[in-house]
RODO-2510 file (C-alpha; in nm, 4 decimals, decimal comma):
residues 124
     n   res          X          Y          Z
     1     x    -0,1714     1,5219     0,1277
     2     x     0,0662     1,2544     0,0068
     3     x     0,2178     1,1587    -0,3288
     4     x     0,4032     0,8680    -0,4727
     5     x     0,7470     1,0135    -0,3814
     6     x     0,6456     1,0599    -0,0189
     7     x     0,5077     0,7045    -0,0150
     8     x     0,8424     0,5812    -0,1434
     9     x     1,0390     0,7805     0,1240
    10     x     0,8132     0,6430     0,4042
    11     x     0,8200     0,2839     0,2697
    12     x     1,2005     0,2776     0,2312
    13     x     1,2490     0,4228     0,5789
    14     x     1,1121     0,1060     0,7293
    15     x     1,3758    -0,1504     0,8372
    16     x     1,4924    -0,3924     0,5677
    17     x     1,2400    -0,2560     0,3170
    18     x     1,3341    -0,2570    -0,0447
    19     x     1,1772    -0,1462    -0,3792
    20     x     1,1238     0,1754    -0,5614
    21     x     0,9513     0,3725    -0,8428
    22     x     1,0070     0,2458    -1,1966
    23     x     1,0422     0,4426    -1,5064
    24     x     0,6763     0,4113    -1,5964
    25     x     0,5709     0,5431    -1,2512
    26     x     0,4771     0,2012    -1,1232
    27     x     0,6149     0,1152    -0,7693
    28     x     0,6443    -0,1737    -0,5301
    29     x     0,7974    -0,1936    -0,1792
    30     x     0,8560    -0,5154     0,0053
    31     x     1,0042    -0,6697     0,3194
    32     x     1,1017    -1,0359     0,3559
    33     x     1,0298    -1,0786    -0,0127
    34     x     0,6681    -0,9886     0,0307
    35     x     0,5093    -0,6709    -0,1038
    36     x     0,3485    -0,4445     0,1453
    37     x     0,2655    -0,1469    -0,0968
    38     x     0,2387    -0,1394    -0,4687
    39     x     0,0894     0,0415    -0,7609
    40     x    -0,2743     0,0055    -0,8479
    41     x    -0,3421    -0,1417    -1,1879
    42     x    -0,7036    -0,1007    -1,2949
    43     x    -0,8745    -0,2890    -1,5801
    44     x    -1,0578    -0,0141    -1,7895
    45     x    -1,2869    -0,2709    -1,9458
    46     x    -1,3609    -0,6409    -1,8957
    47     x    -1,0811    -0,8544    -2,0244
    48     x    -0,8656    -0,5431    -2,1068
    49     x    -0,5136    -0,5230    -2,0004
    50     x    -0,4584    -0,3540    -1,6668
    51     x    -0,3300     0,0043    -1,6625
    52     x    -0,1408     0,2114    -1,4020
    53     x    -0,3675     0,4480    -1,2038
    54     x    -0,1386     0,7291    -1,1008
    55     x    -0,1918     0,8618    -0,7451
    56     x    -0,3418     0,5329    -0,6149
    57     x    -0,1594     0,2775    -0,4009
    58     x    -0,2547    -0,0698    -0,2894
    59     x    -0,1436    -0,1189     0,0709
    60     x    -0,1626    -0,4498     0,2537
    61     x    -0,3929    -0,4539     0,5685
    62     x    -0,5882    -0,6859     0,7892
    63     x    -0,9285    -0,7653     0,6536
    64     x    -1,0983    -0,6118     0,9672
    65     x    -0,9035    -0,2885     0,9111
    66     x    -0,9889    -0,2774     0,5473
    67     x    -1,3689    -0,2927     0,6236
    68     x    -1,3350    -0,0088     0,8834
    69     x    -1,1248     0,2088     0,6493
    70     x    -1,3705     0,1683     0,3581
    71     x    -1,6556     0,2633     0,5747
    72     x    -1,4933     0,5401     0,7719
    73     x    -1,3251     0,7267     0,4766
    74     x    -1,4533     0,6403     0,1357
    75     x    -1,2907     0,9527    -0,0088
    76     x    -0,9508     0,8153     0,0816
    77     x    -0,9969     0,4377     0,0643
    78     x    -1,1727     0,2118    -0,1830
    79     x    -1,1650    -0,1358    -0,3359
    80     x    -1,2560    -0,2989    -0,6644
    81     x    -1,3552    -0,6413    -0,7767
    82     x    -0,9909    -0,7638    -0,8009
    83     x    -0,9196    -0,6536    -0,4429
    84     x    -1,2627    -0,7203    -0,2898
    85     x    -1,1616    -1,0263    -0,0885
    86     x    -0,7890    -0,9479    -0,0727
    87     x    -0,6276    -0,8081     0,2390
    88     x    -0,5267    -0,4766     0,0847
    89     x    -0,6885    -0,1443     0,0618
    90     x    -0,6657     0,0994    -0,2301
    91     x    -0,5586     0,4510    -0,1209
    92     x    -0,6051     0,7860    -0,2987
    93     x    -0,2698     0,9468    -0,2115
    94     x    -0,3966     1,3054    -0,2713
    95     x    -0,6690     1,2505    -0,0053
    96     x    -0,4495     1,1060     0,2794
    97     x    -0,2392     1,2872     0,5244
    98     x     0,1284     1,1856     0,5359
    99     x     0,1101     1,0708     0,9067
   100     x    -0,1871     0,8427     0,8279
   101     x    -0,0103     0,6989     0,5271
   102     x     0,2977     0,6310     0,7366
   103     x     0,0747     0,4433     0,9931
   104     x    -0,0725     0,2347     0,7182
   105     x     0,2694     0,1492     0,5831
   106     x     0,3975     0,0452     0,9209
   107     x     0,0995    -0,1796     0,9716
   108     x     0,1554    -0,3326     0,6232
   109     x     0,5273    -0,3757     0,6989
   110     x     0,4415    -0,5649     1,0211
   111     x     0,2047    -0,8004     0,8446
   112     x     0,4618    -0,8892     0,5782
   113     x     0,7883    -0,8842     0,7705
   114     x     0,9147    -1,2211     0,8904
   115     x     0,9253    -1,3023     1,2626
   116     x     1,2988    -1,2637     1,2658
   117     x     1,2864    -0,9113     1,1144
   118     x     1,0070    -0,8021     1,3485
   119     x     1,2146    -0,9325     1,6375
   120     x     1,5205    -0,7294     1,5198
   121     x     1,2999    -0,4163     1,4878
   122     x     1,0402    -0,4353     1,7683
   123     x     0,9567    -0,0595     1,7629
   124     x     0,8049    -0,0637     1,4089
***
């Protein structure tokens, strides 16, 4: 099972990735100036301010992969109205194995990394 600190270590191990965990526990990781993993902020009530949901990450993915993940493992992956048509999946970190999280982060990194960065790091 994973946690936010493990997610941070995995994300920052990717080439040219930056970001981190803030003092409130929120986090964001990016490559080429584009986020590939970030904190999940939920709206507790309509029109209410969004609040941090500890232990949940939003991770960029292809739309086809998102549909497959949601169907295959609803205990690990979910979405909400805000993310419904967005190419990112919400991940319950306590329910995912570290190696699976690492694979998701690598895929997210590849989606967001510029062509030049992907060319410099073809093995990611």
